N, C-alpha and C positions, 0 to 999 in steps of 0.2 A: 812609417817609410813607404812610397808606392817606389817600383821600378817598371822601367820597359825594358825588355831584355827582347833580342834576335837571338835566336839560334838557328845557326848552321849545318845541317847535316843533309849525307849523299843518301839518295834515294834508290832504290830499285824496284822494280814493279814488273813482275812475272805473267805472262800471258800465255795461259795452254792451248792448244788446236786451233792455232791460227792458219784459217785456209789460205793456200797461196801456192800459184807454180814453181814460184824460187824462193832461195833462202833470204834474196833482197826484197822481194816482195813482201815476204814476212817479215821482215825487220821494219822497214816503212812503216806495215801496219802496226805494229806494236808502239813504234814512236810516235806513229798518230794517233793511236788510243792513249798512250802515255801523256803525251800533251794534252788530247782533252777532259783524262783526270783528275790533271793539274790544275787545268782550270776550272772544271768542276766542282772542284776540292776548296777554291779561293786558295791556291796555295801561291807562293811567291817561291819561284828558285831561277836559277839561269837557265833558259831554255836554247841558249848560242852551242854548246857542249854536247847536245845528247850522243850518246856511248851507246850502242848495242853490246850488252859483252858475252853471250852467247846466243847461240840458235843450233836447231838440231830437231831433225823430222820424227814425226811421232809411228812409232811402228803401229799398225792398225790393227794389227792380229794381238798386238800386245795390248795394244787400247782395249780392246773389246775383253781381254781376259780380266782386268781389272776390276776389282769389287770396289766399291767406296761405300 
């Protein structure tokens, strides 16, 4: 037997080190990037209610100390 199945889930995408002057600008850039990534991956999702859950500035001194 064959089945067609659709699964709905909530997706969160984190973007680090976005260059922006304000938090609002950083959020807009992140939303644009997320929508581009969704389109690129041929994903189907409701794009009418995009929510930014968190945004915070990067402490550049701490960022330079991070070892990857």
